[in-house]
C-alpha atoms as one frame of an Amber mdcrd trajectory, in Angstrom:
protein
   0.000   0.000   0.000   0.877   3.669  -0.092   3.419   4.791   2.503   2.236
   8.057   4.031   4.859   8.677   6.713   6.515  11.439   4.654   3.332  13.538
   4.489   3.202  15.691   7.581  -0.571  16.042   7.733  -1.947  12.518   7.560
  -5.478  13.832   8.044  -5.343  15.475   4.619  -6.084  13.028   1.816  -3.812
  13.103  -1.187  -5.279  15.047  -4.079  -5.686  13.392  -7.485  -2.242  13.208
  -9.036  -0.478  14.170  -5.802   2.856  12.434  -5.244   4.501  12.451  -1.782
   8.238  13.099  -1.642  10.346  10.278  -0.206  11.431  12.735   2.486  10.524
  16.365   3.171  12.432  18.878   1.045  13.856  22.022   2.647  12.833  25.010
   0.546  12.849  28.780   0.739  10.858  31.426  -1.093  12.827  33.126  -3.865
  10.288  35.975  -4.031   7.247  37.131  -2.100   5.006  34.118  -2.536   1.274
  33.532  -2.373   0.724  30.227  -0.613  -2.621  28.940  -1.843  -5.299  26.631
  -0.495  -4.852  24.251  -3.433  -2.526  23.456  -6.351  -3.734  26.143  -8.780
  -4.009  29.927  -9.022  -7.805  29.461  -8.902  -7.543  28.620  -5.185  -7.645
  31.442  -2.613  -4.420  32.648  -1.010  -3.956  30.962   2.374  -1.085  33.227
   3.402   1.738  35.267   1.902   5.370  34.341   2.557   8.191  36.851   2.195
  11.306  36.218   0.128  13.668  33.980   2.107  10.907  32.361   4.188  11.844
  28.735   4.941   9.284  26.169   3.835   9.156  22.380   3.870   7.878  20.605
   0.770   5.855  17.437   1.425   4.417  16.428  -1.946   3.552  17.772  -5.371
   0.863  17.870  -8.025   2.458  18.796 -11.341   4.317  22.094 -10.833   2.674
  22.776  -7.447   4.233  21.824  -4.111   2.379  21.138  -0.856   4.336  23.032
   1.802   4.295  24.016   5.445   6.094  26.852   7.215   7.830  26.967  10.592
   4.581  28.123  12.210   2.644  25.122  10.967   0.721  26.952   8.264   0.070
  24.837   5.176  -0.678  25.428   1.552   0.527  25.114  -2.014   3.179  27.078
  -3.914   4.220  27.049  -7.559   7.714  25.595  -7.899   8.897  28.719  -9.771
   8.607  30.690  -6.487  10.785  28.497  -4.297  14.302  27.046  -4.298  16.320
  24.566  -2.282  17.574  25.827   1.058  21.372  25.934   1.294
């Protein structure tokens, strides 16, 4: 069966096409970033993260990443707005 240990929020079902990462990926915002309620610009903005904000990537749907921040807020960001943390 599917191994869900890498997804931080096990109460949230995987969306269609969503693929968990083998382990969480350390990311940071490369610009001011709208973190959205779902993996598309049609979803409302959940919160805004400033450039340099550390995020953790948990899974992806296409070019959208499911992330959480250090405060536990969750949402989705387009991969063009984030990069690997050094």
